[in-house]
SEGU-447350 format. One record per residue: y, x, z of N, C-alpha, C in turn; residue number from 1; residue in one letter. Coordinates in pm, whole numbers, padded with zeros to 5 digits. Layout:
((Y, X, Z), (Y, X, Z), (Y, X, Z), NUM, "A")
...
***
This chain:
((-00661, -00463, -00188), (-00643, -00327, -00231), (-00768, -00245, -00199), 1, "M")
((-00819, -00258, -00080), (-00933, -00178, -00038), (-01059, -00218, -00116), 2, "I")
((-01070, -00346, -00146), (-01190, -00393, -00217), (-01206, -00328, -00353), 3, "E")
((-01096, -00285, -00414), (-01105, -00218, -00543), (-01163, -00077, -00531), 4, "R")
((-01165, -00023, -00409), (-01204, 00116, -00390), (-01351, 00135, -00355), 5, "C")
((-01424, 00030, -00330), (-01565, 00047, -00299), (-01650, -00041, -00388), 6, "Y")
((-01775, 00000, -00404), (-01868, -00076, -00488), (-01921, -00196, -00412), 7, "R")
((-01927, -00307, -00477), (-01983, -00427, -00416), (-02130, -00437, -00450), 8, "R")
((-02203, -00508, -00365), (-02343, -00531, -00395), (-02354, -00630, -00511), 9, "S")
((-02465, -00631, -00574), (-02483, -00717, -00693), (-02546, -00850, -00658), 10, "R")
((-02518, -00902, -00540), (-02569, -01033, -00503), (-02710, -01032, -00449), 11, "G")
((-02768, -00914, -00437), (-02903, -00905, -00382), (-02894, -00884, -00232), 12, "R")
((-02998, -00922, -00162), (-03005, -00898, -00019), (-02947, -01010, 00064), 13, "G")
((-02926, -00980, 00188), (-02880, -01077, 00286), (-02733, -01113, 00262), 14, "R")
((-02694, -01238, 00286), (-02553, -01274, 00273), (-02468, -01200, 00378), 15, "P")
((-02344, -01178, 00345), (-02253, -01106, 00434), (-02226, -01190, 00558), 16, "V")
((-02244, -01128, 00676), (-02225, -01199, 00802), (-02085, -01179, 00859), 17, "A")
((-02019, -01069, 00822), (-01886, -01037, 00875), (-01790, -01011, 00760), 18, "H")
((-01668, -01057, 00777), (-01565, -01030, 00677), (-01537, -00880, 00672), 19, "A")
((-01512, -00828, 00553), (-01484, -00685, 00539), (-01363, -00646, 00623), 20, "R")
((-01267, -00736, 00635), (-01147, -00707, 00714), (-01183, -00683, 00860), 21, "R")
((-01277, -00761, 00915), (-01321, -00741, 01053), (-01388, -00605, 01070), 22, "D")
((-01467, -00566, 00972), (-01533, -00436, 00977), (-01428, -00324, 00971), 23, "V")
((-01331, -00338, 00881), (-01225, -00239, 00870), (-01145, -00231, 00999), 24, "L")
((-01114, -00346, 01058), (-01042, -00346, 01186), (-01119, -00272, 01294), 25, "D")
((-01250, -00287, 01295), (-01333, -00218, 01395), (-01330, -00067, 01371), 26, "A")
((-01338, -00024, 01245), (-01331, 00119, 01214), (-01196, 00175, 01254), 27, "I")
((-01089, 00103, 01222), (-00955, 00148, 01260), (-00938, 00152, 01411), 28, "L")
((-01002, 00061, 01483), (-00998, 00061, 01629), (-01058, 00190, 01684), 29, "Y")
((-01171, 00231, 01630), (-01235, 00356, 01674), (-01145, 00475, 01642), 30, "V")
((-01085, 00476, 01523), (-01000, 00587, 01482), (-00875, 00594, 01568), 31, "V")
((-00809, 00481, 01590), (-00683, 00480, 01665), (-00702, 00513, 01812), 32, "R")
((-00805, 00457, 01874), (-00822, 00475, 02017), (-00900, 00601, 02051), 33, "T")
((-00976, 00652, 01955), (-01057, 00769, 01982), (-01178, 00738, 02068), 34, "G")
((-01212, 00611, 02078), (-01326, 00573, 02163), (-01458, 00602, 02091), 35, "C")
((-01564, 00601, 02167), (-01697, 00619, 02109), (-01735, 00493, 02033), 36, "A")
((-01822, 00509, 01934), (-01867, 00394, 01856), (-01925, 00287, 01947), 37, "W")
((-01997, 00329, 02048), (-02063, 00233, 02138), (-01965, 00157, 02225), 38, "R")
((-01839, 00200, 02227), (-01738, 00136, 02311), (-01657, 00031, 02234), 39, "A")
((-01705, -00013, 02117), (-01634, -00117, 02042), (-01623, -00242, 02127), 40, "L")
((-01507, -00305, 02123), (-01487, -00423, 02206), (-01568, -00542, 02156), 41, "S")
((-01584, -00642, 02240), (-01670, -00756, 02209), (-01623, -00844, 02095), 42, "G")
((-01495, -00844, 02062), (-01444, -00929, 01957), (-01466, -00875, 01816), 43, "G")
((-01526, -00759, 01806), (-01547, -00695, 01676), (-01694, -00707, 01636), 44, "L")
((-01725, -00685, 01507), (-01866, -00690, 01464), (-01951, -00589, 01540), 45, "P")
((-02081, -00606, 01532), (-02175, -00520, 01604), (-02163, -00375, 01559), 46, "A")
((-02191, -00285, 01652), (-02185, -00142, 01627), (-02264, -00101, 01503), 47, "L")
((-02387, -00148, 01492), (-02472, -00109, 01379), (-02410, -00151, 01246), 48, "A")
((-02352, -00268, 01242), (-02288, -00318, 01119), (-02167, -00233, 01082), 49, "T")
((-02081, -00209, 01180), (-01959, -00133, 01155), (-01994, 00010, 01111), 50, "V")
((-02086, 00072, 01181), (-02123, 00210, 01149), (-02191, 00219, 01012), 51, "Y")
((-02270, 00119, 00976), (-02334, 00118, 00845), (-02228, 00115, 00734), 52, "W")
((-02130, 00025, 00748), (-02023, 00018, 00648), (-01944, 00148, 00645), 53, "Y")
((-01915, 00203, 00762), (-01841, 00329, 00768), (-01914, 00437, 00689), 54, "F")
((-02045, 00451, 00710), (-02123, 00551, 00637), (-02124, 00524, 00487), 55, "N")
((-02141, 00398, 00450), (-02142, 00363, 00307), (-02008, 00399, 00241), 56, "Q")
((-01900, 00363, 00308), (-01767, 00387, 00251), (-01736, 00537, 00248), 57, "W")
((-01783, 00612, 00346), (-01762, 00757, 00345), (-01838, 00821, 00229), 58, "E")
((-01961, 00777, 00204), (-02039, 00831, 00093), (-01975, 00799, -00042), 59, "Q")
((-01911, 00683, -00050), (-01843, 00642, -00173), (-01702, 00699, -00183), 60, "Q")
((-01660, 00774, -00081), (-01527, 00836, -00075), (-01415, 00733, -00083), 61, "K")
((-01435, 00621, -00015), (-01335, 00513, -00016), (-01203, 00560, 00044), 62, "V")
((-01208, 00638, 00152), (-01086, 00685, 00217), (-01002, 00767, 00121), 63, "T")
((-01067, 00857, 00046), (-00993, 00940, -00049), (-00933, 00858, -00163), 64, "E")
((-00991, 00741, -00191), (-00937, 00655, -00295), (-00822, 00569, -00242), 65, "K")
((-00830, 00533, -00113), (-00729, 00445, -00054), (-00599, 00520, -00025), 66, "I")
((-00609, 00641, 00030), (-00490, 00712, 00077), (-00382, 00729, -00029), 67, "L")
((-00413, 00771, -00152), (-00304, 00784, -00251), (-00237, 00651, -00283), 68, "P")
((-00315, 00543, -00284), (-00259, 00411, -00313), (-00164, 00368, -00202), 69, "V")
((-00207, 00384, -00077), (-00124, 00345, 00037), (00001, 00432, 00044), 70, "V")
((-00016, 00562, 00022), (00099, 00653, 00025), (00202, 00614, -00081), 71, "R")
((00155, 00582, -00202), (00246, 00542, -00308), (00319, 00413, -00274), 72, "G")
((00248, 00315, -00218), (00312, 00189, -00180), (00416, 00210, -00070), 73, "Q")
((00384, 00295, 00026), (00478, 00323, 00134), (00603, 00392, 00081), 74, "L")
((00584, 00489, -00009), (00699, 00560, -00065), (00787, 00466, -00147), 75, "R")
((00727, 00375, -00223), (00805, 00277, -00300), (00883, 00186, -00206), 76, "I")
((00817, 00140, -00098), (00885, 00054, 00000), (01003, 00125, 00065), 77, "A")
((00997, 00258, 00075), (01106, 00336, 00132), (01211, 00372, 00027), 78, "E")
((01192, 00325, -00098), (01288, 00353, -00204), (01274, 00493, -00263), 79, "G")
((01157, 00552, -00251), (01134, 00686, -00303), (01036, 00681, -00419), 80, "R")
((01028, 00792, -00491), (00932, 00805, -00601), (00791, 00799, -00542), 81, "D")
((00698, 00726, -00606), (00563, 00714, -00549), (00489, 00847, -00535), 82, "P")
((00522, 00945, -00617), (00457, 01076, -00608), (00549, 01176, -00540), 83, "E")
((00498, 01251, -00443), (00582, 01352, -00379), (00625, 01458, -00478), 84, "P")
((00748, 01510, -00462), (00800, 01609, -00555), (00788, 01751, -00500), 85, "S")
((00755, 01767, -00373), (00745, 01899, -00314), (00639, 01900, -00206), 86, "A")
((00593, 02018, -00172), (00497, 02034, -00064), (00545, 02142, 00030), 87, "G")
((00498, 02138, 00152), (00537, 02236, 00253), (00410, 02304, 00303), 88, "I")
((00415, 02434, 00311), (00303, 02511, 00366), (00353, 02581, 00491), 89, "I")
((00285, 02561, 00599), (00317, 02627, 00724), (00255, 02766, 00720), 90, "D")
((00339, 02868, 00717), (00288, 03004, 00700), (00202, 03048, 00817), 91, "S")
((00219, 02989, 00936), (00137, 03030, 01049), (-00005, 02979, 01038), 92, "Q")
((-00026, 02875, 00959), (-00161, 02821, 00945), (-00232, 02871, 00820), 93, "S")
((-00163, 02949, 00736), (-00222, 03004, 00616), (-00275, 03143, 00648), 94, "V")
((-00402, 03164, 00621), (-00464, 03294, 00649), (-00437, 03391, 00535), 95, "K")
((-00427, 03517, 00568), (-00411, 03620, 00467), (-00544, 03646, 00398), 96, "G")
((-00538, 03689, 00275), (-00661, 03719, 00201), (-00729, 03842, 00260), 97, "A")
((-00861, 03844, 00254), (-00937, 03958, 00306), (-00910, 04085, 00225), 98, "D")
((-00866, 04069, 00102), (-00842, 04186, 00018), (-00708, 04251, 00047), 99, "T")
((-00623, 04187, 00127), (-00493, 04243, 00162), (-00507, 04313, 00297), 100, "V")
((-00459, 04436, 00304), (-00470, 04514, 00427), (-00389, 04453, 00541), 101, "G")
((-00434, 04476, 00664), (-00366, 04422, 00783), (-00223, 04472, 00792), 102, "Q")
((-00198, 04598, 00753), (-00065, 04656, 00768), (00038, 04594, 00674), 103, "D")
((-00006, 04524, 00571), (00088, 04464, 00477), (00084, 04311, 00478), 104, "S")
((00034, 04252, 00585), (00021, 04105, 00591), (00138, 04039, 00662), 105, "R")
((00256, 04073, 00633), (00369, 04003, 00693), (00447, 04092, 00787), 106, "G")
((00544, 04033, 00856), (00637, 04106, 00939), (00651, 04035, 01071), 107, "Y")
((00634, 04107, 01179), (00652, 04052, 01312), (00750, 04140, 01387), 108, "D")
((00872, 04092, 01405), (00977, 04172, 01465), (00942, 04216, 01607), 109, "R")
((00868, 04134, 01681), (00836, 04167, 01818), (00711, 04254, 01832), 110, "G")
((00647, 04286, 01725), (00522, 04362, 01730), (00550, 04509, 01763), 111, "R")
((00469, 04566, 01849), (00485, 04707, 01887), (00440, 04796, 01771), 112, "R")
((00518, 04895, 01746), (00487, 04988, 01639), (00390, 05094, 01690), 113, "Q")
((00333, 05170, 01599), (00238, 05275, 01635), (00300, 05379, 01727), 114, "A")
((00433, 05403, 01715), (00498, 05504, 01799), (00537, 05450, 01936), 115, "D")
((00505, 05321, 01964), (00531, 05263, 02097), (00661, 05187, 02106), 116, "G")
((00744, 05194, 02005), (00871, 05120, 02008), (00849, 04975, 01964), 117, "N")
((00926, 04884, 02021), (00914, 04744, 01984), (00998, 04708, 01864), 118, "G")
((01093, 04793, 01827), (01175, 04763, 01711), (01192, 04889, 01628), 119, "S")
((01240, 04872, 01507), (01253, 04989, 01421), (01386, 05055, 01436), 120, "S")
***
């Protein structure tokens, strides 16, 4: 599945020394553990190799191509429609537009009013 999302070399250059799966496992190890790149364990490909592939795949936007495919497969496995039918927006994380005045940007029941009262 992942191989369809990135461009392959055209047979030029050095032969591949590490399986793409090993490189992907190393990238996922860094992502899951939150460790530094230099802290890759000994059983994984070399840091320079893993980081080179990571940069190449990021430039090719491989992650953005993989995520919809994986999400669709997971939703089908769960017996759901592959495409989500609704979205949720957390109003606390959505910023108000600069063109809307502060006094009209929502309602906060606990907010102190100009006259000093906490409620209306």
